[in-house]
Structure formats: C-alpha cells, structure tokens
N, C-alpha and C positions, 0 to 999 in steps of 0.2 A: 696524760700527755695526747695532744691532738696530732693526728698524721693525716697527710693527705694521700688517698688512694690513687692508684693508676686508673685512668679512665679515656676514654674516647668520645670526641664530639663531633658531630656531621653537620657541616653548613650546607647552606644553600649556595648553588654555583649561579653567578649572575654574571653577565658580559659588561664590562664597563670599559671607558677609555683607559688607556696605560698612562701613569702618571710615575714619576722618580720617587723613590722612598725617600724620605729625607726627616729629620729632627732640627727644628731652628729654635734659637733662644733670643729673647729680647729682655731687656731691663724694663720692668714695670715699675719700679719705685723702691722705696724703703719702709720697713716696718719695724719699730722697737730698735732702729740702727742698724738693720739687717736687709741685704738685699733681696728683692724679690723679683724673680724672673718668670717669664712666660714662655711656655714650651710648645710648638707647635709639631705635632708628629702626623705625617701624611704617609698613607699607605699607596701602593701602585694603583690602586682605584681612585685616588682622589679623596677619600674618606679623611678626615681631619679629627683629630683630637686635640684641644688645647688646655694645658693644665698647667697651673703655677705652683710654686713652692710654699707659698702661704695656705696653710691647711691640706696641701695637696688636692687642691679643688679643680675639678674640671670646670672649665670656665665655658667651653664651647665643644660641641660635637656635630660636625657636618657631616650628615649622612645621605647617601643618593636614594631617591624614590623609584618607583617603578619605571620612569622615563630618563633616570639618569641624573636627575636635577639635584644638588645639594641643597639641604636645609639644615639650619642648626636645630637640634631637637632636644636641648637642655636649656632651662632657664637659668639667668644669671645676670651680671654686670659686663659692661665693656671697658670697666676702669678699676683700678685698684682701690680708689677712695671710698667707692660704695661699698665695697667688700669691707673694709676696715671699720665703716660706721656700725656695722651689725647687720644680719640677714638671716633668714631662717635656714640656715645651713645648705644654700645652694651649692651641689655639687661637692660638698667637702668629705674628707675622710673624718670619721666619727670615733672618738675614743676618749677616755679609756673604755668607757661602756657605752654602749649604744642603746637608746631608747630610755626608759625610765627605772629609776630605783626609789621604792616608795619610802616617805619620811628621810630621805637622804641619808641612810645608814643601812648599814649590815653588821650582822656579828660573825666573828671568824676567830676561831681558836680561843674562844672564851673572852674575846675582847670586841667592844663595840666600836666601830668605825664610822665616824661623822663626816659626811661628805659636804662638798659646797652644794647648797641648794639654789636652783635657778630656775624655778617654775613653782610658785606657790607651795613651797616647803618639799619638793621633790627635786631630785637630781635627774636631769636629763642630759643625755649625750656627753657624761663625764664633765659638765661643767663648760662644754665647748672648748676645752684645753686643746685637743688636735687642730680644731678649725682655726684657732687663733694664733697658733704656732707657726713659725718660720722654720721650715723643715731644711736640711741638707739635701742635695739632689745629685745624681749622677746620671748621665746617659748609658743604657745598658740594651742590648739585645740577646735573644736566646730563642730557642726553638718555639716559644709562644709569640714572638714578635719583636717589636722594637719599642722604646718608650724610656721611662725613668724609673729610678729606684729612690724613693725618699727615705730619709733618716731622722729620727727624734729622739730624744733622752728625756723622759719625763722622770722629774726628781721624785726621791721618795717622800711620802705624805702630799703630793700635788693634788689639790683639789679634795683631799682627805684619803686618798687611795693609799695603801702601805705600799713599799716597795720602788725602788728604783728601776724604772720599766725602760727597756731599750727596744726600740719599735721600729719597723721597716715598712714601707707601703709600695708596692711595685704595680706600676700601670704601663702595660704593654698593648699595642695596636698591632694587629697582623694583617694579611693579605687577605684573609677571609671575611673580613669586615668585622672582627670579634675584638673585644678589649678583654685582657687577662687581668683581673686584679687579685694580688696577694698580699695579705697581712700577716706579719711575723712579729714576735714578742718574745722578750727574755726577761726575768725579774730576778731580784737578789732576795726578794722575800715573798711569802704566800701573799697573793692578791687576786683579784678578780678582772679578767680581761673579755671584751665582747666589742668588734670594729664592724664598720660597715662604709658603704659609700652612701652618701645622701643626695645623689642626683635626682631632679625633676625633670622627668621626661615629658616631652608631647611630640608625638611622632608626625604631626602635621606641621611642625615648624612654628608652634604657638598662633597659628593664622585662626584657630577655632578652640573652644573648651575642648576637654576630653570626652565628651559625651559619647562620641562615635568611637572611641577606641574599645575593642574587643579583649577581653582579658581572661586567661584560664589560669590558675593556681592550683598546684598538686598537693592540694591539703584537705583533710576531711574534718580536722578539728582547728581551735584558735585558743589564744588565750584570754579568756573571760576578764575584764576589766571594772574596776570600781568607777566612784564618782571621780578620783584623781587620775583616772586612765591608767592606773597600774593594775597588774594582773592579781586576781583574786587567789590564784593557784589552782583553780578549776580550768580543765580543758573539755569545754563541751563541743558536741557536733555542731558542724556548719549547716548540714541539711535543715532546709525549713527556715533559715535566716535571711534576711534581706541582702547579707554580705557574702553569702556562700558563691565562691568563684570556681567550684570543682568542675563546672562545665562552662565553655566559652560565653562570657556575658558582656552584652552590651552596656558599658559602666552608666550611662544616662538612664537606662530602664529602671534601675533601683536605687540611684545615689540619694535621692531625696525622700527615700523611706528610712533611712540609715540614721541612728542618733549622731549627734556632733556633726552634722553637715555632711556626712559621707564617709566613705571607705577611710578607716582609721584602726586596723586591725592586725595582729600580728598572728598568721597563720604557721600551723605546725605542719611541716611538711612530712610527706609520707615517705619517708627514707630512713636507712640506717645512720648512726652516728658516724661522722666523717665521711659518708659516702658522696662523691660528686654526682650530682643528678639534676635533671631539669626542674627547676621549682616553678617558674611561670612563663606564659607566654602572651606577647600583646601584639594585636593587628590592628593598624590603622588604615581602613579600606580605602580611602579617598587618595591618599599617597602610595599605597601598596607596601608601605614599610612594615616589617615584622621585626620583634625584638624577642629573643629566647633567653631566658637568664639560667645560668647552672650554677649551682654551689655546693661547697660541703658543709655548710652551717645548717642548723635544724628548723630554722624559722625564717620568714620573710614578712615583714611590716608592709602593708600596700596602704599609702597614705594618699589621698585623693586632693592635696593643697587646699584643705577646708579653710585652713586660716589665713591664707594670702589676701593681704589687703593693702591698699594705699602704697604700693611699691612700684617704680618705674623701672622696668629691666633694659636688657639690650633692645637696641632698634625701637626705643622709644614706646615699648609695649607695656601698657599697665597690667600688672600681674595681679588677678583677681582670684577668688575660690575656684576650684575645678580647673585650673588653668594647665595643670600638670598632673603626673601621676610619680610618687616616689616607691621604688622597688627595693626596700632595705633588706637584704640578706644578713642575718644576726643570730646569735643566740637568743633565747627567750628573754624577753624584758623582766627586769627584777627577779632573774633566776638567783641572785644571791640571797635571797629571802624564801625561796621554794624549793627546798630539797626534792620534791618529786619532778622539777625539771632538770634538763641535762645541765651538769655542773660546768660553771665558768671559771673554776678555780685553776689558777697557774701557779706552779712551784717552782722553786729554784733549781735549774738543772734540767727543767721541761722547755719545750718551745712551742708557743702557741702558734699556729700556722692554718689560715683559711683561705680559701681562693673562691673568686665569683667571676663567671664569665657573662659577659654582654655581647650577644651574638646578633648582629643585624643581618636581615635578609628580607627578600621581596616575596610578596604574594601578588600573583598576577590574576 
C-alpha cells in the first residue's frame, strides 16, 4: 500500500497585486452525451489555472513573470473540438498506466493480460482512457488550496486492465502559486496503476523554443530503453551521458546530441519509496520564472516534445519539436514486466495515493 508522508515545502515569496480568489465554471460543450465544463481557478496573486473535466486537462496556466506580467505557460487548445479530435496528451491526467508497457501485456497471478496496443504494438498511457473520459467534478478547498476533485470509474477489463478502478484526481491552486495534484485509486481485483499529469510547459509563454530553459533533476540513474522505447530492466548511471541533468543544464546545449531528437528519458529519483521530495527545478532566465516539482513518485520522465509537428495550438502558435517540456512524475515505465523496479501492484483493500506539487516562483 502506498502512503503519503508528512512533508513541508518552502515557497519563494514574491509581491504581486492582490486579486479576489475565485473559481468560475463555464460550459464548453458535450462529449459522448456528457457535459464538459471549463473551470478557472484564480488565486490572490492573479495566477490562473484553467482545467476541464474531459481528461482532467489543464488547458491554460497563467503565471506571473519577474515583472508581474501573466503568460500562459502550457500548451493546448482554446476550444473543445480540437481536444476531441486527438492530441499528444496536452495537460491531461494519464492512466491507468503512465508511459509504456512492452508488447501491451503483463503476467500477474499466473495469467497473461493483453492490453490495448496504441503505439506499434506497445500500450502507452493506458490507451488514453483517462484522457478521453468525461470525469465528474466538484469544487473543493482545503489547506493545500482551492480547485477541483475529479472522479472516474474505470470498468473491469477496460483497455485490458483487470479490476474495476475507482479513481480520483484533485487539482488545487494555492496563494503561494503552487498547484497540488493528488491521484487516488481503489480496485476490486489485483491490478497495476501508475498515474501522472502530462502538461507541456514552456516558461516563456511559448514565445521561443525551450533551449534557454535550465533544468536540474535529482537523479543519478535512468531506465535504459530499447528500440521500442520501453525499459530493458537496466538502470545505468547518468554520468557521462548527453541526457544527464544532475546539475543545472541549459537544454539547448545537449538536446541535439540525444537520440530520438532530444530528452525522452525516465529518471530514477534519489529518494525513498513514498517520500515527498523535490524532483526537478526549471528556470527560464528571460522571464525569470522558476518551476520546482515535488513528488512522492519514484521517477520523472523528461520529454522535450520531440515529436510535436503540424499542430496549431492556442493563440495561433504552431507547435514544433522542442516547443515545450513535459515533467511526468510517475512510477517507472513497464514496471509490470520488471520485478527489480518498484512495484505498481494495487490490491483490493489498498489505496493508491500519490502527490505532485508544481511550485512556481521567480528568480531575479
């Protein structure tokens, strides 16, 4: 059973104009006969998180820069129709299983489970089940902020996964400009679960590519992958590789030396199982924005949007490779097939519970 440990996170204090805290709801349309609503959560500093109940997708994130100017720092669309047509998981809540499962299958309790393959024989992001589902939503507030608690019931056998999975995803914005995300799930049969958020971040508001972003990840090893981009089971050292981010690194300095057109690796975090700890830090020097990522999860996949192409997003911006950076905190990919990886097994009577914090600040 996974448990969240007590922790304290210290935030950068910045002076902003005062705004009234609010949560606004507007109808965005319907999908599969269900109403899709867009929620706008605003904190006292004017930071805004827009999120909808289709896929629990963060559609926009307006964050102040060093001068107090707000920019939208995530990729996405400005209408529901473009999300429904299909997309590379912009801002979505991913499940049942984040990242890849090799050959779209795993063995559990002496039975072979065949999953829905959606990438050349591989199951990726649970077949996009959570992305394409319309979730129930309720407005909540607690000590971590104000926002939404989403609920979805995944049927037994959905996309090949055993067990009826009862899932909650909570997104809260607080007045320290931090977003708290909590994933929770319970099952009635043995199954595997690994969830993440798949936002594409560009801290300069997508005015330029991410080459000037500086990134640090607290990891010394990574999950080596094969030609299918699924783990081999080996966890080699990062030192000496082009994708080593164990010290603050300007992304443009090494990105063109990395196979697959850039960063696309799952980093094994230097932390104990279940421990809440800072996983990564991103600084964009021109805007002065800083993003610190804290998580209870054992890994983080850093993806430099290498495959973006022929997509026109919000504000008429053409999305191309290296337009944004994904920071997907998660269990290790394909852990279902590698007993040396931390287990993703969830049993009846247990609760899957993981937290990630996206803490935005300023470097002057």
